N, C-alpha and C positions, 0 to 999 in steps of 0.2 A: 530385432533383436531381442533374445531370450532371456527370461528372468533368471538371474544368477550368473550368468557369462558377464566377465570383465568388458568394459566399453573400450574397445581400441587399446591404446596404451595408459589409458586413464586407470590408475590402480588404488589411489590413495588421495582424499581430499579433506583439507582443512576447511572448517566452517567457521568463520569470521563473524559469528552473531550468537545470539541467544534465544530463548524464549520458543515460540511456537514454531516460527520458521526454521530455527535450529533442528527441531525435531523434525519438521518436515523433509528437510535435506537429508538428514540422517537416515530416514525411512526409504528415501529414492536411492540413495546410495547402496544400503542393504539388499534393496531389490536387484540392483543392478551388478552386484559382486563387488563393489568398491567400498575399500575401508575409509571409516570416517573417523576424522579428530576434532574434537570439541576443545574449545576455550573456555574459560571462565575467571571471574573475578572472586574475591571471597564471599560477597553476598550470595552467589549462584553455586555454591560449592554442593548443594544438594540438588541443584536444577535437574529437571527430566533430560535435557538435552545433554547434561554430562554423565546421567546414569545410561542414556541409550548408545551414546557414541562408542566406537570400538576402543579409542583412547580419548583422555582428557588431560588438558594441562593447564595450570594455573597461570595467570597474568598478574597476580599480584593482590594487596589488600584493597587498593583503593576501586570503588564500585565501577567508574566510569573510565578512568585513564587508560585501562588494558586493552579495552575493547575500540580506543580510538588512537592506538598506537600502530600506525602501519609498519614502521620497521620491525618492532618486535614481532608481530604477527608474521610477517614475510618470513624472518628469520627463522622462527619456531617451525614454520611450514618447510623451511629448507633441513632444519637439523632431524624434523621427524620423517623425512624421505617423502613428503607431499608432493605430488606433480601439479596440483591445482588447488586454488583456493575458491569458494563460493562465499561472496559477502553478504548474501540475503537480501534485505533491506533495511534503510535506517543506517545507523553508525558510518561504516566506510564504504557502503555500497556504491555510493556515487562520487567518491573521492578519488579523482584522475591521479593523484601523486602514488596512491595504492597501488592503483591498476598498473602504473608505470614501474614501481618497485619489483612488482611481479614479474613484468616483461624483463626487466634487467636480471632478476635472478634465474629466468628460464622456467618460471612457475605459471600455470596457465591460470589467468584471471577468468572466472565464470561470467563474464559479460563482455559488453565491448571495449574496443581498444582505448587506451587511455586519453588519445587525441580526440575521439568522438565524445567520450564523458566530459572532456574539459570544454568541447565546443558547445555541446546541449545543456552543460551546466550553467554556461553563460547566457543568459535569457535573451540579451540582445544579439549575440552570436547565432543563437538559435533561430531568433526571428529572421535575421538577414539569410540564413541558410533555406529557410522554408519559403521566404520571398524569391529568391534565385530559383527555385525548384518548382514555382507556380503553386505553393501551397498558401491559402489565403491566412492573412494574420489580422488580427484586430489592429485600427489605425492608432498609431503612437509615436514616440520619438525613434528615430533612427538609429541611434544608439544611448550611450549612457547620457545623463545630464551633467551639464557642465555647472550649473549654478541654478538658483531659485527662479532666477529672470528667465533662463532657457526653459525651464519648466512651465512657467507663466505663458510664455510664447507659444509651447507646444499645445497647452491646454486649450488656449483662445482658438487656436487653428482648427483642433477637432472638436471643441465644446464639451462642457461639463455634463455629468460627472466623469472624472477618471480615476485611474488606479496608480498611486505610486507603488513601485514594486522594486524589491531587492534584486540585482541582477544575478546574485548568486544564491536567491533564495529557495525555498521550498518547504513542503510542510505547512503551508498555510502562513507562515512567518514573514516578516519584512512586507507586508501589504497592507496598504491603507486606500480606503476609498475618499476621494474628497469632491464636494458638489459645488464649491466655488473658489475664488481667489483667496479669500481670507482663510478658508481650512487650509487651500493647499500652503500657504504661508506657515500655517501652525504644524500640519503633518510633515511637511518634506524633512526638517531637521530630526523628526522623531523617526521617521523610517530609516534615514542614514544611520543614526545612532543603533538602531535595532539591528539594522544589516551588519554594521562593524562588529557589534556583540556577539552576534549570532553566527555570521559567517565569515568574518575577518576581511570584509570588503566593504567599503563604503559606497560603491557604486550602485546606483538606482536608475531607472528608466520609468516612462510614463506611457500609458496605453488608454485608450477610450474603455471605460466602463460599460459593459453589456449588461442592462438592466435585467435582472432574473430570467438569466439564461438557463438552458440544462445543460448540465455537466456530463457530455459524453465522452469516454475513452475508448481508444481501439488497442486491444492485445496483438503484437506483433511477435514473430520469430524470424531469424535469419540466420543462415549459415554461412561458413568460410568460403563455397562455392557460388556466392552471389544470388542463392535462392532467399526471396523474403515473402512472407505469407502473412495474412492476419487472421485472427481466429474471432473475429466478430468484435461487437461493441458491449461495453457496461456503462449504464446510467449511474452516475455519483452524484445525482442532483441532492439527494436527501443528507444534508451536512448542515454542520453548526459552525459558524466562525471559521469558515474554510476548512474544517476538519469533517471527514467523510464518516457517515454513521452507518448507513444502510447501502449497500450496493447491489444492482440488479443486472443479469444478463440474461438475454438480450434487453435492450431498452424498449419498455412496452410502448414508448412514444414515437418510434421511428417508423417511417414507411419503407417498404421492402427498397425503393429508389433512393432515399436517404441513407440507407445501411451500406446500399453497394458504393454510393459515392465516398462516403466517409472512410470505409475500409479502404477504398482506392487511394484517398488522401494519405493515410497512415502508411500504406507500403511506398507510396511516391516519398514519403517524408524520410523513411528508414533507408530507401535506396540513394537518396540524394547526399546521405553523410557516410555511406558505406557501412551501415549497421552489422553488427554481428551479434548472435545470441538473443535473448528475451528483452523486450521493452515494451513500453506503453506510449502511445501518442494521445495527448488529451486536447480536446476541442471544446469551445463553447458553441452552442446551437441555439439561435432565436429565429423563430420562423423558419424560413428555408436558407438563412445565412448561417455559415460554418466558418468559424475561426479558429487556427491554431492556437492554443494556449502555450503548452509546454511538452517536452519529452523526457520521460523517465528511464534512464538507462539502466534499469534493474528489473527484478521481478517485484511485483506489486503485491501488497497486503491482499488485495482482491482476486488475484490469479485463480483462485479456488473456483469462483463461480463460473470464469470460463471454461475450466476443467470439467464442470458438471455438465455444461449444455454441450461442449464439443467432444467429450472422451478423451481430449488430449492432455497427455501428463506433461505440463510446462516445464517442471523441474528435471524431469527425466530428460526432455529433449534439450534443456541447457547443458546438461551433462553431456549428451551426445555430441553437441555442437562443439563445445569445449574441447572435445576428444578429437575433433578434425573432420567427424562424420557429417553427413548430409542430412536435412531433416526428413523425416519419417514418412513426409507426405508432400504433397503439391496443393497448390490452392483450391484445385477443383476437386480435392479428396475431402475437403473440410466442409461440413455442415452443421448445423446446429438444431438440438431439438427440446423443446419445453422452455422453462423458466427458472432461473435459479436466485435466490437471494441471500446475501451474507449480512449477518448482524456482527458488528464489533462490539463484543460485550466488554465494556470497561469497567475498570474498577472505580466508579464515580458516583456520587449522589446526585442524580438530576434534580430532587427537591431542595439542594443546597448549591445551587448555581454550578453543578457537576463538579464539586470539589473532590479531589480524589481520595479514595477509601481503601488505602493499603492496609494489609495484615494478613492474619491467618486464616485460611478457608477451613474452617470447622467442620463444614460437610460438602461434598460435591457429586451430585449425581448427574452423570451425561445424558442428555436426550437422545434418542435413537430411533429405530423404525425404518420404514421405506423413505428413501430420500433424504435422509438426513445425514449429515458430515459434522464432525466437530474437530477442530484442529486447536490445540491447547498444548500447554507445558504446566497447567496446574493440575494439582490433586489433593485429595482430602488431607489436611495436617500440613499443606505447603503454605509458607510464609512469602506473600507478595511483597518485593522490595519496594522501597518508596524511591529508588534511584532511577527507575526506567520508565518506559512508556506505560500508560495506564491500561492499556489493552491485556485483558488476561485469556480471553477465549474468542475464537472465531466461530459462529454457529452458520452453517450454510444449509437450506433446503433447496429440493428441487423437485418439480412436478411438472406434467405434461402441458397445463395451461396456467395462465396468470391467477386466475381464481382459486385453483387447487395449490399453488405456491404459497398464496397468502394464508389459506386455510392451514396448511402444513406448518408455516411459520409459525402463526398462532399456537397450534398444538405443540411445536417443539419448544417455544419459548415457555410455555405451561408445564412442559415435561421436565425441564432443566432446575435442577435445585442447586444454588450455590450460596452458602451460608457462610457467615462470619465477616464478610464486607458487604458494601452496597455495590449494585452494578446498574448499568444502563438498560437491563433486561426489561423491566416493567414498562419504561418508557416506549420502547421498541414495540410492545404488545399494544399500547395506546395508539401509536402511529397505524399499526396494521389495521385496526378498527376505524380509522378517518376515512370517510368517503372520498375525499379528495385523493388520497393516496390509493385507494382502492379502484378508483376509476382510471389509474395509469396516468392521470395527466398533472405533472407538477414540476416544479423548477427549484433553483436554489433558494427561493424565498420561502419554500414550503415550512421548515423549522421556525423562523421568525413570525411566520403568518399564523401560528399555530401555537400560541404560549398557553393554550387551555389543555395541551395534552400533557403538561408537566403536572397537572392536577388530578393524577391517578389517585385511587384510594391506598394507604400505606397500612392497611388492615392485613394481618396475618391470616391466611387460609388454614382452615383444620388440617390439610394435608402439611402444610409448612410447619405447624406445631408440632404434628406427630413425628415428623423427621428431626426437628430440633431435640425432641424428648429422646428419641433413639440415639442420635448422636451423642448426647450427654451421658447417657446410660454406657453407651460402648465406651466412652472416655474414661468413665469411673471404673469398669470393668478392667480397663488395660487393654482392651482389643485392638 
């Protein structure tokens, strides 16, 4: 596929998202000769994805409603002559009805079929599909729980601790750990309430709580001709309250045998449900035991690090697959090189219980140099709206080995200057200096086990002060 030449019959793509992922898709379309259409609500009128797309259309004053209206977005795509919609991640990306409306309108949904999204979005149906395919799942209820008595019976069979999970959940919401029957009685109605409010469904199930596992996920790609490949794994064990903070590819913790086994399980999982396009299969690893957790039927926030180690442009492949073309490679053509880390730079204050820190970016200086990539939609003078996810930037580093990747991460974090808001960057700098992290041996307990890392110095460095003065002078001079 030559840059600049249109992909098959794909000529125009509406991007049903905002922020850095929308900018990422706009750039992929531009490289492939495809026109891009952005959408926005009033707070995003001056957003970077609006500025960069070939066209941009307003979805109204309400900050959120327009991004969550599948009918309005599909109708807009039809009115503007789009032949495909890319949902990005979040918002409607895993909404089966959205994909179904696209199918009904003859607009290509850049993702799997609506039936696959619906099946894998239902956690109990997904577990059943994996069992049938021979993919190991964590012990738990066979389906949704009918009552608290049902939950108690399953918990007694598999043993505490257990996890109560929303069947339609995701993103770390609708999930609680309980260590005994009393806690189960307390948390069961709370999870049902949270699931109903967040996902519109009161269905919950129960599974064994794997204590301090490693969170390993595998990137897969599949075309409409039945070819499925994996692009190796990512280690997402560095997380806080089920929210990922730092992602690593490949995992520094896996043996070659484990890597081959887990990659094969992910391909088997995708084949079992007739998957098409990009997706991620998530596993929990404890010792040599591997358990299927869930399947994300969309491009992931952390697809960047897989791109860095394999050289595969995942968004480009998504567009090719949507156009009916086969994957650009076979499994034997894919290899990886080095290590990549992604830091989710969130507009949050780590020293104030990660309280959101929205507002104006008074000065932004992007890190650079060899092996450094930044995916963002912010710029100096940009006002970060308080209505959306707090992630404002993805900082990605790559190096030939683990030690060099850590050193490059430290340098890039020090290189970056983002003023006007507080971010999680200084916290990540502390994590990189921790010996447990540097050893490459950690699990999902890392963050709660190291509260001392939050006690970093809050003193401004001389370089920060100089940059602040320069920004103030520039603003006063009207630059």
